[in-house]
DOVEXZA-882689 format. One record per atom (N, C-alpha, C): atom name; x, y, z; residue number from 0; residue in three letters; chain. Coordinates in steps of 0.1 Angstrom, whole numbers, plus 2048, in hexadecimal, padded with zeros to 3 digits. Last residue first. Layout:
N
(site CA (X Y Z) NUM ALA A)
...
REM end
This chain:
127
(site N (B0B B2F 462) 126 UNK A)
(site CA (AFE B34 45C) 126 UNK A)
(site C (AF3 B2A 45E) 126 UNK A)
(site N (B22 B22 46A) 125 UNK A)
(site CA (B1B B2B 473) 125 UNK A)
(site C (B0D B30 46E) 125 UNK A)
(site N (B2B B15 454) 124 UNK A)
(site CA (B26 B0D 45F) 124 UNK A)
(site C (B1E B15 469) 124 UNK A)
(site N (B36 B29 445) 123 UNK A)
(site CA (B2A B22 440) 123 UNK A)
(site C (B23 B1A 44B) 123 UNK A)
(site N (B4B B30 455) 122 UNK A)
(site CA (B40 B3A 453) 122 UNK A)
(site C (B34 B33 44E) 122 UNK A)
(site N (B5C B1A 452) 121 UNK A)
(site CA (B56 B1D 45F) 121 UNK A)
(site C (B4B B27 45E) 121 UNK A)
(site N (B62 B1D 437) 120 UNK A)
(site CA (B5B B11 43B) 120 UNK A)
(site C (B55 B13 449) 120 UNK A)
(site N (B70 B35 436) 119 UNK A)
(site CA (B63 B34 42F) 119 UNK A)
(site C (B5B B28 433) 119 UNK A)
(site N (B86 B2E 447) 118 UNK A)
(site CA (B7D B39 44A) 118 UNK A)
(site C (B6F B38 444) 118 UNK A)
(site N (B91 B19 439) 117 UNK A)
(site CA (B8C B17 446) 117 UNK A)
(site C (B82 B22 44A) 117 UNK A)
(site N (B99 B27 422) 116 UNK A)
(site CA (B90 B1C 421) 116 UNK A)
(site C (B89 B19 42E) 116 UNK A)
(site N (BAB B39 42E) 115 UNK A)
(site CA (B9F B3E 427) 115 UNK A)
(site C (B95 B33 426) 115 UNK A)
(site N (BBF B26 436) 114 UNK A)
(site CA (BB8 B2F 440) 114 UNK A)
(site C (BAB B34 43A) 114 UNK A)
(site N (BC7 B1C 41D) 113 UNK A)
(site CA (BC1 B13 427) 113 UNK A)
(site C (BB9 B1B 432) 113 UNK A)
(site N (BD2 B34 412) 112 UNK A)
(site CA (BC7 B2D 40C) 112 UNK A)
(site C (BC0 B24 415) 112 UNK A)
(site N (BE7 B39 424) 111 UNK A)
(site CA (BDC B43 422) 111 UNK A)
(site C (BD0 B3C 41C) 111 UNK A)
(site N (BF7 B22 41F) 110 UNK A)
(site CA (BF1 B24 42D) 110 UNK A)
(site C (BE5 B2E 42C) 110 UNK A)
(site N (BFE B26 405) 109 UNK A)
(site CA (BF7 B1A 408) 109 UNK A)
(site C (BF0 B1C 416) 109 UNK A)
(site N (C0D B3F 408) 108 UNK A)
(site CA (C01 B3E 3FF) 108 UNK A)
(site C (BF8 B32 403) 108 UNK A)
(site N (C22 B37 418) 107 UNK A)
(site CA (C19 B41 41D) 107 UNK A)
(site C (C0C B41 415) 107 UNK A)
(site N (C2E B24 407) 106 UNK A)
(site CA (C29 B20 413) 106 UNK A)
(site C (C1F B2A 419) 106 UNK A)
(site N (C36 B37 3F2) 105 UNK A)
(site CA (C2D B2B 3EF) 105 UNK A)
(site C (C27 B26 3FC) 105 UNK A)
(site N (C47 B48 400) 104 UNK A)
(site CA (C3A B4D 3FA) 104 UNK A)
(site C (C31 B42 3F7) 104 UNK A)
(site N (C5C B37 407) 103 UNK A)
(site CA (C54 B3E 412) 103 UNK A)
(site C (C47 B43 40C) 103 UNK A)
(site N (C65 B30 3EE) 102 UNK A)
(site CA (C5F B25 3F6) 102 UNK A)
(site C (C57 B2C 401) 102 UNK A)
(site N (C6F B49 3E5) 101 UNK A)
(site CA (C64 B42 3DE) 101 UNK A)
(site C (C5D B38 3E7) 101 UNK A)
(site N (C83 B4E 3F8) 100 UNK A)
(site CA (C78 B57 3F7) 100 UNK A)
(site C (C6C B50 3F0) 100 UNK A)
(site N (C95 B37 3F3) 99 UNK A)
(site CA (C8D B38 400) 99 UNK A)
(site C (C82 B42 3FF) 99 UNK A)
(site N (CA4 B36 3DD) 98 UNK A)
(site CA (C96 B31 3DB) 98 UNK A)
(site C (C8E B32 3E8) 98 UNK A)
(site N (CBD B41 3E4) 97 UNK A)
(site CA (CB6 B47 3D8) 97 UNK A)
(site C (CA8 B42 3D7) 97 UNK A)
(site N (CC7 B31 3F9) 96 UNK A)
(site CA (CC1 B3E 3FC) 96 UNK A)
(site C (CB9 B44 3F0) 96 UNK A)
(site N (CBE B0F 3F5) 95 UNK A)
(site CA (CC6 B1A 3F1) 95 UNK A)
(site C (CBF B27 3F4) 95 UNK A)
(site N (CB2 AFE 413) 94 UNK A)
(site CA (CB0 B03 405) 94 UNK A)
(site C (CBA B0E 402) 94 UNK A)
(site N (CB5 AF8 42D) 93 UNK A)
(site CA (CBF AF2 424) 93 UNK A)
(site C (CBD AF7 416) 93 UNK A)
(site N (CA0 B04 43A) 92 UNK A)
(site CA (CAD B0A 43C) 92 UNK A)
(site C (CB7 B04 432) 92 UNK A)
(site N (C8B AF2 432) 91 UNK A)
(site CA (C8B B00 42D) 91 UNK A)
(site C (C99 B06 42E) 91 UNK A)
(site N (C93 ADC 442) 90 UNK A)
(site CA (C93 ADB 433) 90 UNK A)
(site C (C93 AE9 42D) 90 UNK A)
(site N (C8E AE8 45B) 89 UNK A)
(site CA (C9C AE3 457) 89 UNK A)
(site C (C9D AE2 448) 89 UNK A)
(site N (C72 AEC 459) 88 UNK A)
(site CA (C7B AF7 45B) 88 UNK A)
(site C (C8A AF4 457) 88 UNK A)
(site N (C6A AD1 458) 87 UNK A)
(site CA (C68 ADA 44D) 87 UNK A)
(site C (C71 AE6 44D) 87 UNK A)
(site N (C72 AC9 472) 86 UNK A)
(site CA (C78 AC2 466) 86 UNK A)
(site C (C76 ACB 459) 86 UNK A)
(site N (C61 AD8 481) 85 UNK A)
(site CA (C70 ADA 482) 85 UNK A)
(site C (C77 AD4 476) 85 UNK A)
(site N (C49 ACD 47A) 84 UNK A)
(site CA (C4C ADA 475) 84 UNK A)
(site C (C5B ADE 476) 84 UNK A)
(site N (C4B AB5 487) 83 UNK A)
(site CA (C49 AB5 479) 83 UNK A)
(site C (C4C AC2 473) 83 UNK A)
(site N (C4C ABE 4A2) 82 UNK A)
(site CA (C58 AB7 49C) 82 UNK A)
(site C (C57 AB7 48D) 82 UNK A)
(site N (C3F ADE 4A9) 81 UNK A)
(site CA (C3D AD0 4A7) 81 UNK A)
(site C (C49 ACA 49F) 81 UNK A)
(site N (C4D AF4 4BF) 80 UNK A)
(site CA (C4A AF2 4B1) 80 UNK A)
(site C (C49 AE3 4B0) 80 UNK A)
(site N (C45 B08 4DC) 79 UNK A)
(site CA (C48 AFB 4D6) 79 UNK A)
(site C (C44 AFB 4C7) 79 UNK A)
(site N (C3B B1F 4E7) 78 UNK A)
(site CA (C48 B20 4E0) 78 UNK A)
(site C (C4B B13 4D9) 78 UNK A)
(site N (C24 B18 4F4) 77 UNK A)
(site CA (C23 B22 4EA) 77 UNK A)
(site C (C30 B24 4E2) 77 UNK A)
(site N (C2E B06 507) 76 UNK A)
(site CA (C25 B01 4FC) 76 UNK A)
(site C (C23 B0B 4F1) 76 UNK A)
(site N (C3B B17 518) 75 UNK A)
(site CA (C42 B0E 510) 75 UNK A)
(site C (C3A B08 505) 75 UNK A)
(site N (C2E B39 516) 74 UNK A)
(site CA (C2D B2B 51B) 74 UNK A)
(site C (C36 B22 512) 74 UNK A)
(site N (C42 B57 513) 73 UNK A)
(site CA (C38 B4D 50F) 73 UNK A)
(site C (C39 B40 516) 73 UNK A)
(site N (C56 B68 51D) 72 UNK A)
(site CA (C48 B6D 51B) 72 UNK A)
(site C (C3E B62 518) 72 UNK A)
(site N (C6E B5A 51E) 71 UNK A)
(site CA (C6A B62 52A) 71 UNK A)
(site C (C5B B65 529) 71 UNK A)
(site N (C71 B4E 506) 70 UNK A)
(site CA (C72 B45 511) 70 UNK A)
(site C (C6E B4D 51E) 70 UNK A)
(site N (C70 B64 4F5) 69 UNK A)
(site CA (C64 B5B 4F5) 69 UNK A)
(site C (C65 B52 502) 69 UNK A)
(site N (C89 B6E 4F7) 68 UNK A)
(site CA (C7E B76 4FE) 68 UNK A)
(site C (C72 B6D 4FF) 68 UNK A)
(site N (CA0 B53 4FD) 67 UNK A)
(site CA (C98 B5B 4F4) 67 UNK A)
(site C (C8E B63 4FC) 67 UNK A)
(site N (CBE B55 511) 66 UNK A)
(site CA (CB2 B4E 50C) 66 UNK A)
(site C (CAB B57 502) 66 UNK A)
(site N (CD0 B5E 524) 65 UNK A)
(site CA (CD4 B57 518) 65 UNK A)
(site C (CC9 B4E 513) 65 UNK A)
(site N (CCB B6E 539) 64 UNK A)
(site CA (CC8 B60 53B) 64 UNK A)
(site C (CCC B57 52F) 64 UNK A)
(site N (CD3 B87 52D) 63 UNK A)
(site CA (CD9 B82 539) 63 UNK A)
(site C (CD7 B73 53B) 63 UNK A)
(site N (CC1 B88 517) 62 UNK A)
(site CA (CD0 B88 515) 62 UNK A)
(site C (CD7 B82 521) 62 UNK A)
(site N (CA9 B88 524) 61 UNK A)
(site CA (CAC B7D 51B) 61 UNK A)
(site C (CBB B7C 518) 61 UNK A)
(site N (CAB BA0 533) 60 UNK A)
(site CA (CAA B93 53A) 60 UNK A)
(site C (CAE B87 531) 60 UNK A)
(site N (CAA BB2 51D) 59 UNK A)
(site CA (CB6 BB1 526) 59 UNK A)
(site C (CB7 BA4 52E) 59 UNK A)
(site N (C90 BAC 513) 58 UNK A)
(site CA (C9C BAA 50B) 58 UNK A)
(site C (CA9 BA9 513) 58 UNK A)
(site N (C81 BB5 529) 57 UNK A)
(site CA (C80 BA7 525) 57 UNK A)
(site C (C8D BA3 51C) 57 UNK A)
(site N (C87 BCF 529) 56 UNK A)
(site CA (C8C BC7 535) 56 UNK A)
(site C (C8B BB8 531) 56 UNK A)
(site N (C7B BD8 512) 55 UNK A)
(site CA (C89 BDA 513) 55 UNK A)
(site C (C8F BD1 51F) 55 UNK A)
(site N (C5F BD2 517) 54 UNK A)
(site CA (C67 BCB 50D) 54 UNK A)
(site C (C76 BCC 50F) 54 UNK A)
(site N (C57 BD1 53A) 53 UNK A)
(site CA (C57 BD7 52D) 53 UNK A)
(site C (C61 BD0 524) 53 UNK A)
(site N (C47 BB6 54C) 52 UNK A)
(site CA (C53 BBE 549) 52 UNK A)
(site C (C52 BC5 53C) 52 UNK A)
(site N (C27 BB8 55A) 51 UNK A)
(site CA (C30 BB2 551) 51 UNK A)
(site C (C3C BBB 54E) 51 UNK A)
(site N (C1B BB5 57C) 50 UNK A)
(site CA (C1C BBC 570) 50 UNK A)
(site C (C27 BB5 567) 50 UNK A)
(site N (C19 BA1 58E) 49 UNK A)
(site CA (C11 BAD 591) 49 UNK A)
(site C (C11 BB6 584) 49 UNK A)
(site N (C26 B88 58E) 48 UNK A)
(site CA (C1C B8C 583) 48 UNK A)
(site C (C13 B97 586) 48 UNK A)
(site N (C3A B85 59E) 47 UNK A)
(site CA (C2D B83 5A4) 47 UNK A)
(site C (C22 B86 59A) 47 UNK A)
(site N (C4F B8E 58E) 46 UNK A)
(site CA (C4E B7F 591) 46 UNK A)
(site C (C41 B7C 598) 46 UNK A)
(site N (C49 BA9 58C) 45 UNK A)
(site CA (C48 BA1 580) 45 UNK A)
(site C (C47 B92 584) 45 UNK A)
(site N (C4E BB0 5A7) 44 UNK A)
(site CA (C41 BB1 5A2) 44 UNK A)
(site C (C3F BA9 595) 44 UNK A)
(site N (C6A BAB 5A8) 43 UNK A)
(site CA (C61 BA3 5B1) 43 UNK A)
(site C (C53 BA4 5AC) 43 UNK A)
(site N (C72 BBF 597) 42 UNK A)
(site CA (C74 BB1 593) 42 UNK A)
(site C (C6B BA8 59B) 42 UNK A)
(site N (C6B BD5 5A7) 41 UNK A)
(site CA (C65 BD3 599) 41 UNK A)
(site C (C66 BC5 595) 41 UNK A)
(site N (C7B BD2 5BD) 40 UNK A)
(site CA (C6C BD1 5BE) 40 UNK A)
(site C (C65 BCF 5B1) 40 UNK A)
(site N (C94 BD8 5B1) 39 UNK A)
(site CA (C91 BCA 5B6) 39 UNK A)
(site C (C82 BC8 5B8) 39 UNK A)
(site N (C93 BEA 591) 38 UNK A)
(site CA (C93 BE9 5A0) 38 UNK A)
(site C (C8F BDB 5A5) 38 UNK A)
(site N (CAB BE6 576) 37 UNK A)
(site CA (C9E BE8 57C) 37 UNK A)
(site C (C9E BE8 58B) 37 UNK A)
(site N (CC1 BDE 566) 36 UNK A)
(site CA (CBE BED 568) 36 UNK A)
(site C (CB0 BEF 56D) 36 UNK A)
(site N (CC9 BC5 565) 35 UNK A)
(site CA (CC1 BCA 55A) 35 UNK A)
(site C (CBC BD8 55B) 35 UNK A)
(site N (CD8 BC1 57C) 34 UNK A)
(site CA (CDE BBD 56F) 34 UNK A)
(site C (CD6 BC2 563) 34 UNK A)
(site N (CC7 BC8 590) 33 UNK A)
(site CA (CD3 BD0 58D) 33 UNK A)
(site C (CD8 BCD 580) 33 UNK A)
(site N (CB4 BB3 58F) 32 UNK A)
(site CA (CB0 BC1 58D) 32 UNK A)
(site C (CBC BCA 589) 32 UNK A)
(site N (CC4 B9E 595) 31 UNK A)
(site CA (CBE B9E 588) 31 UNK A)
(site C (CBA BAD 585) 31 UNK A)
(site N (CCB BA4 5AF) 30 UNK A)
(site CA (CD5 BA3 5A5) 30 UNK A)
(site C (CD0 BA4 597) 30 UNK A)
(site N (CB1 BA3 5BB) 29 UNK A)
(site CA (CB9 BB0 5BB) 29 UNK A)
(site C (CC4 BAF 5B0) 29 UNK A)
(site N (CAA B89 5B8) 28 UNK A)
(site CA (CA2 B93 5B2) 28 UNK A)
(site C (CAA BA0 5B1) 28 UNK A)
(site N (CC8 B77 5B3) 27 UNK A)
(site CA (CBE B7B 5BB) 27 UNK A)
(site C (CB5 B85 5B3) 27 UNK A)
(site N (CD2 B5C 59D) 26 UNK A)
(site CA (CD1 B6A 5A0) 26 UNK A)
(site C (CC6 B6D 5AB) 26 UNK A)
(site N (CD7 B44 590) 25 UNK A)
(site CA (CDD B46 59E) 25 UNK A)
(site C (CDC B55 5A2) 25 UNK A)
(site N (CCB B3C 57A) 24 UNK A)
(site CA (CD7 B44 578) 24 UNK A)
(site C (CDE B47 585) 24 UNK A)
(site N (CB4 B31 585) 23 UNK A)
(site CA (CBE B28 57E) 23 UNK A)
(site C (CCB B2F 57C) 23 UNK A)
(site N (CA8 B48 58E) 22 UNK A)
(site CA (CAD B3E 598) 22 UNK A)
(site C (CB7 B35 591) 22 UNK A)
(site N (CA1 B54 575) 21 UNK A)
(site CA (CA9 B5B 57F) 21 UNK A)
(site C (CB0 B51 589) 21 UNK A)
(site N (C90 B40 56B) 20 UNK A)
(site CA (C9C B43 564) 20 UNK A)
(site C (CA6 B4B 56D) 20 UNK A)
(site N (C7B B41 57E) 19 UNK A)
(site CA (C82 B35 57C) 19 UNK A)
(site C (C90 B37 575) 19 UNK A)
(site N (C73 B5C 57C) 18 UNK A)
(site CA (C78 B57 589) 18 UNK A)
(site C (C80 B4A 586) 18 UNK A)
(site N (C6A B5D 561) 17 UNK A)
(site CA (C75 B66 566) 17 UNK A)
(site C (C7B B60 572) 17 UNK A)
(site N (C55 B4B 562) 16 UNK A)
(site CA (C60 B49 559) 16 UNK A)
(site C (C6C B51 55D) 16 UNK A)
(site N (C44 B57 575) 15 UNK A)
(site CA (C4A B4A 578) 15 UNK A)
(site C (C56 B47 56F) 15 UNK A)
(site N (C3D B6E 566) 14 UNK A)
(site CA (C44 B6F 573) 14 UNK A)
(site C (C4B B62 577) 14 UNK A)
(site N (C2F B62 550) 13 UNK A)
(site CA (C3C B6A 54E) 13 UNK A)
(site C (C44 B6B 55B) 13 UNK A)
(site N (C24 B42 55C) 12 UNK A)
(site CA (C22 B50 559) 12 UNK A)
(site C (C30 B56 555) 12 UNK A)
(site N (C1B B22 550) 11 UNK A)
(site CA (C25 B2A 557) 11 UNK A)
(site C (C23 B39 552) 11 UNK A)
(site N (C00 B0C 555) 10 UNK A)
(site CA (C07 B16 54D) 10 UNK A)
(site C (C10 B1F 555) 10 UNK A)
(site N (BF2 AFD 566) 9 UNK A)
(site CA (BFE AF7 561) 9 UNK A)
(site C (C06 B01 559) 9 UNK A)
(site N (BDA B0A 56D) 8 UNK A)
(site CA (BE4 B06 578) 8 UNK A)
(site C (BF1 B01 573) 8 UNK A)
(site N (BCE B0D 555) 7 UNK A)
(site CA (BD1 B19 55C) 7 UNK A)
(site C (BDC B15 567) 7 UNK A)
(site N (BC9 AF2 54E) 6 UNK A)
(site CA (BD2 AFA 546) 6 UNK A)
(site C (BD7 B06 54E) 6 UNK A)
(site N (BB5 AEC 562) 5 UNK A)
(site CA (BC2 AE5 562) 5 UNK A)
(site C (BCC AED 55A) 5 UNK A)
(site N (BA1 AFC 55A) 4 UNK A)
(site CA (BA7 AFF 566) 4 UNK A)
(site C (BB4 AF8 567) 4 UNK A)
(site N (B9A AEF 541) 3 UNK A)
(site CA (B9F AFD 541) 3 UNK A)
(site C (BA6 B00 54E) 3 UNK A)
(site N (B91 AD5 549) 2 UNK A)
(site CA (B9D AD7 540) 2 UNK A)
(site C (BA3 AE5 541) 2 UNK A)
(site N (B88 AD5 56C) 1 UNK A)
(site CA (B85 AD4 55E) 1 UNK A)
(site C (B92 AD7 556) 1 UNK A)
(site N (B8A AC1 589) 0 UNK A)
(site CA (B90 ACC 582) 0 UNK A)
(site C (B8D ACB 573) 0 UNK A)
REM end
């Protein structure tokens, strides 16, 4: 099995995320459907990844499951924040509100500069 097929088999879909959260909450598909104003067959279709739930239903499920919409829509790896970044976010949160906009602009400027540098470096390699 190559690396890509391994990732495909280990990633959880929106449907799987919904099913797991529904089962942890102890709900049937019918009960979930009634709680969010949808049909049982619709919920079954979401869980089988036949189609994705609309935004308003995702929000209702997140409220019901007491989770974020990201926990329904995204892979765990897509939601994870590296520990070093969590530390930076905590430091940012501790800043006085009066300097947060300036800190945000500085970080944004540095990131934009690095992205541009990467862009031009990659373009030079392609030539």
